[in-house]
C-alpha positions as CSV (number, residue, x, y, z in Angstrom):
1,X,72.0,93.0,29.4
2,X,70.1,93.9,26.4
3,X,72.7,95.4,24.5
4,X,73.3,97.0,20.8
5,X,76.6,97.3,19.4
6,X,77.5,99.7,16.4
7,X,80.8,99.2,14.6
8,X,82.6,95.7,14.1
9,X,85.8,96.5,13.0
10,X,88.8,94.9,14.3
11,X,88.4,96.2,18.1
12,X,84.8,96.5,17.7
13,X,84.4,92.9,16.6
14,X,86.3,91.7,19.4
15,X,84.6,93.5,22.0
16,X,80.7,92.5,20.7
17,X,82.1,89.3,20.7
18,X,83.3,89.2,24.4
19,X,79.7,90.7,25.3
20,X,78.3,88.1,23.5
21,X,80.2,85.3,24.9
22,X,79.2,86.6,28.4
23,X,75.5,85.9,27.5
24,X,74.0,89.1,26.7
25,X,71.4,89.9,24.4
26,X,73.1,91.6,21.3
27,X,72.0,93.7,18.2
28,X,74.8,94.7,16.1
29,X,74.7,97.0,13.2
30,X,78.0,97.5,10.9
31,X,77.3,99.3,7.3
32,X,79.5,96.3,5.9
33,X,77.4,93.1,6.4
34,X,80.2,90.8,6.3
35,X,81.3,92.6,9.7
36,X,78.3,91.3,11.4
37,X,78.4,87.5,10.0
38,X,80.7,85.8,12.5
39,X,78.6,87.5,15.5
40,X,75.5,86.5,13.9
41,X,76.5,82.7,13.9
42,X,77.4,83.0,17.3
43,X,74.2,84.3,18.0
44,X,73.7,88.1,17.8
45,X,70.8,89.6,15.7
46,X,71.9,92.0,12.7
47,X,69.8,95.0,12.4
48,X,69.7,97.6,9.6
49,X,70.6,101.1,11.2
50,X,71.9,102.6,14.2
51,X,68.4,103.2,15.6
52,X,67.3,99.8,15.0
53,X,70.0,98.4,17.5
54,X,68.6,100.8,20.1
55,X,64.9,99.0,19.9
56,X,64.5,97.5,23.5
57,X,68.2,97.9,24.8
58,X,69.3,99.0,28.1
59,X,72.9,100.4,26.5
60,X,74.1,101.0,22.7
61,X,78.0,100.7,22.6
62,X,79.7,102.5,19.5
63,X,83.0,101.7,18.3
64,X,83.5,104.1,15.3
65,X,86.8,105.1,13.2
66,X,86.4,108.8,12.9
67,X,84.2,111.9,14.4
68,X,82.6,112.2,11.2
69,X,80.9,108.8,11.6
70,X,80.0,109.5,15.1
71,X,78.5,112.5,14.1
72,X,76.4,110.7,10.9
73,X,75.6,107.7,13.4
74,X,74.5,110.5,16.0
75,X,72.1,112.8,13.8
76,X,71.5,111.0,10.6
77,X,68.5,109.4,9.4
78,X,67.7,106.4,11.7
79,X,70.3,107.6,14.2
80,X,70.8,107.4,17.8
81,X,69.3,110.6,18.7
82,X,66.3,109.3,16.7
83,X,66.0,106.0,18.1
84,X,67.2,106.0,21.6
85,X,64.9,105.9,24.6
86,X,65.5,107.7,27.5
87,X,66.3,104.8,29.6
88,X,69.2,103.5,27.1
89,X,72.7,104.6,27.5
90,X,74.9,105.4,24.8
91,X,78.6,104.3,25.4
92,X,81.0,105.7,22.5
93,X,84.3,103.6,22.9
94,X,86.0,104.7,19.7
95,X,88.8,107.2,19.7
96,X,87.2,110.7,19.3
97,X,88.2,114.3,19.4
98,X,87.3,116.5,22.6
99,X,84.9,118.7,20.2
100,X,83.2,115.4,18.9
101,X,82.6,113.9,22.3
102,X,81.4,117.4,23.8
103,X,79.0,117.8,21.0
104,X,77.9,114.0,21.4
105,X,77.3,114.7,25.3
106,X,75.3,118.2,24.8
107,X,73.0,116.5,21.8
108,X,72.0,113.4,24.3
109,X,71.6,115.8,26.8
110,X,69.4,117.9,25.1
111,X,67.4,115.0,24.0
112,X,67.0,113.8,27.8
113,X,69.7,110.5,26.9
114,X,72.6,109.5,28.8
115,X,75.9,109.2,27.2
116,X,79.4,107.6,28.3
117,X,82.7,108.2,26.4
118,X,84.6,104.7,27.4
119,X,87.9,105.0,25.1
120,X,89.8,101.7,25.3
121,X,93.6,101.1,25.7
122,X,95.1,98.2,23.7
123,X,95.3,96.2,20.6
124,X,92.4,94.5,18.6
125,X,93.8,91.2,19.4
126,X,93.5,92.1,23.3
127,X,90.1,93.0,22.6
128,X,89.1,89.6,21.7
129,X,90.5,88.3,25.0
130,X,88.9,90.7,27.3
131,X,92.2,92.2,28.2
132,X,91.9,96.0,27.3
133,X,91.8,98.6,29.7
134,X,88.8,100.9,29.8
135,X,88.6,104.5,30.7
136,X,84.5,105.3,31.0
137,X,83.7,109.3,31.9
138,X,80.1,110.1,32.5
139,X,77.5,110.3,35.3
140,X,78.2,107.8,38.0
141,X,74.8,106.2,37.8
142,X,75.3,105.0,34.0
143,X,78.6,104.0,34.5
144,X,77.5,101.6,37.4
145,X,74.9,100.6,34.8
146,X,77.1,99.3,32.3
147,X,79.6,98.2,34.8
148,X,78.6,94.1,33.6
149,X,80.2,95.2,30.0
150,X,83.0,96.7,31.4
151,X,84.2,93.9,33.4
152,X,83.8,91.2,30.5
153,X,85.6,93.6,28.0
154,X,88.6,94.6,30.1
155,X,91.6,93.4,32.4
156,X,91.3,96.8,34.2
157,X,88.6,100.0,34.4
158,X,89.8,103.2,35.1
159,X,87.3,105.7,36.0
160,X,87.9,109.3,34.8
161,X,84.9,110.9,36.8
162,X,81.6,112.7,35.5
163,X,83.1,114.0,32.5
164,X,82.9,112.3,29.2
165,X,85.8,115.0,27.9
166,X,88.0,113.5,30.5
167,X,87.8,110.1,29.7
168,X,88.7,111.2,26.2
169,X,91.8,113.8,27.1
170,X,93.2,110.7,28.8
171,X,92.9,108.6,25.4
172,X,94.1,111.0,23.7
173,X,97.0,111.8,25.8
174,X,98.1,108.3,26.3
175,X,97.8,108.1,22.5
176,X,100.4,111.3,22.3
177,X,103.0,109.6,24.9
178,X,103.2,106.4,22.8
179,X,103.5,108.1,19.7
180,X,106.3,110.0,20.8
181,X,108.2,107.0,22.2
182,X,107.9,105.3,19.0
183,X,109.3,108.1,17.2
184,X,111.9,108.7,19.8
185,X,112.8,105.2,19.8
186,X,113.2,105.6,15.6
187,X,115.6,108.4,16.3
188,X,117.6,106.7,18.7
189,X,118.2,103.2,17.1
190,X,119.0,105.0,14.0
191,X,121.5,107.1,15.9
192,X,123.4,103.8,17.7
193,X,123.0,102.0,14.2
194,X,125.1,104.7,12.3
195,X,127.4,104.8,15.3
196,X,128.3,100.8,14.5
197,X,125.8,99.3,17.6
198,X,124.0,96.6,16.8
199,X,120.2,97.7,17.4
200,X,119.3,94.5,19.3
201,X,121.9,95.0,21.9
202,X,120.5,98.8,22.4
203,X,117.1,97.3,22.7
204,X,118.5,94.8,25.5
205,X,120.3,97.8,27.1
206,X,116.5,99.6,27.3
207,X,114.6,97.0,28.4
208,X,116.7,96.1,31.2
209,X,116.9,99.8,32.2
210,X,114.2,102.3,33.0
211,X,112.5,101.5,29.7
212,X,111.6,97.9,30.6
213,X,107.8,98.5,29.7
214,X,105.5,96.7,27.1
215,X,105.6,99.7,24.6
216,X,109.4,99.6,24.3
217,X,109.4,96.1,24.2
218,X,106.6,95.7,21.6
219,X,107.9,98.1,19.3
220,X,111.4,98.3,20.1
221,X,111.1,94.5,18.7
222,X,109.4,95.7,15.6
223,X,112.3,98.4,15.1
224,X,114.9,96.3,15.3
225,X,113.1,93.4,13.3
226,X,112.0,96.3,10.6
227,X,108.5,94.2,10.9
228,X,106.2,96.9,10.1
229,X,103.2,94.6,9.8
230,X,101.6,94.6,13.3
231,X,98.6,94.1,15.6
232,X,98.1,97.6,17.0
233,X,97.3,101.2,15.0
234,X,98.0,101.4,11.3
235,X,99.9,104.6,10.1
236,X,96.6,106.0,9.0
237,X,95.0,105.4,12.8
238,X,98.1,107.1,14.1
239,X,97.7,110.2,12.0
240,X,94.4,110.7,13.2
241,X,95.6,110.4,16.8
242,X,98.5,113.0,15.9
243,X,95.5,115.2,14.6
244,X,93.2,114.6,17.8
245,X,96.2,115.4,20.2
246,X,96.8,118.7,18.3
247,X,93.2,119.6,18.0
248,X,92.8,119.0,21.6
249,X,95.9,121.3,22.1
250,X,94.5,124.2,20.3
251,X,91.2,124.1,22.1
252,X,93.1,125.1,25.3
253,X,95.6,127.4,23.3
254,X,98.8,125.4,24.3
255,X,101.6,123.9,22.1
256,X,102.2,120.2,21.7
257,X,105.4,120.4,19.7
258,X,106.5,116.6,19.6
259,X,103.3,115.8,17.8
260,X,104.2,117.4,14.7
261,X,107.6,115.3,14.1
262,X,105.7,111.6,14.4
263,X,102.7,113.5,12.5
264,X,105.3,114.2,9.4
265,X,106.6,111.0,9.4
266,X,103.3,109.4,9.3
267,X,102.1,111.6,6.6
268,X,105.3,110.6,4.6
269,X,104.9,107.1,5.2
270,X,101.2,107.1,3.8
271,X,102.3,109.3,0.9
272,X,104.4,106.3,0.3
273,X,101.5,103.9,0.2
274,X,102.4,102.6,3.6
275,X,99.2,103.6,5.6
276,X,98.2,100.0,6.0
277,X,101.3,99.2,8.2
278,X,101.7,99.5,11.6
279,X,102.1,103.2,13.1
280,X,105.7,102.0,14.3
281,X,106.5,102.5,10.6
282,X,107.3,106.3,11.6
283,X,110.7,104.6,12.5
284,X,111.5,103.7,8.9
285,X,111.1,107.4,7.8
286,X,113.5,108.3,10.4
287,X,115.9,105.6,9.3
288,X,115.4,106.9,5.5
289,X,116.1,110.2,6.7
290,X,119.4,108.9,8.1
291,X,120.6,107.5,5.2
292,X,120.0,103.9,6.4
293,X,117.8,103.0,3.3
294,X,114.7,100.8,3.7
């Protein structure tokens, strides 16, 4: 396929690498030229704008860090709305808010262009191995068109139906559950430690019981070892996820009280200069609040 890819950070770079290694014709764009170098060395072609990444393309994939960047890529000079032919599909794979995805969908529709929201589940290191789980939401014909790309980037595909909003809701809710799980583990590990229990022993109990799942294994180990440098989301990205969850809940007039706890811990960690650490650092804030020091 003829593919454009916009946004080549840790996640996007791995995804684009998978597309390129499968033999697809790839144009790449990132405002940081160094992000494109390794892909160009492997055979991709660097271009100078989002619009240029759409030239003679069947699909253009975006993996962008924030809603404001998605808006700029769509509506700015040399943006996707300006550059995309009607035959091209925009697949937005970043973690975006419900309003931002709905706006993107409306703008593309008004321009006679097709749009899919396809958020990803998994860490950046898994992206490079093609081991993400993808959640596409959009017109069935468009999803079928991009399926060769979905297959090469993922270990599994969970289709969310015709609505980009549905795919976005799944991603936000998934991150909400994970954020709550990490924060709750932080509380539990602090509690047992205060009561004289070896945290590793408690982790063994969790994993041998009802909580023997990757999320508890990966993040539980980080908390026990106080290893705050990880391969997943940073505290800054985790704070964004919390804000997106609260925004989504506000849009449908419902409370989401658990979010406030881990959001506050992440905000405190960022204030301490720890925004670059894994978002498991929220458990460190719980330990500090519990009198367990650093």
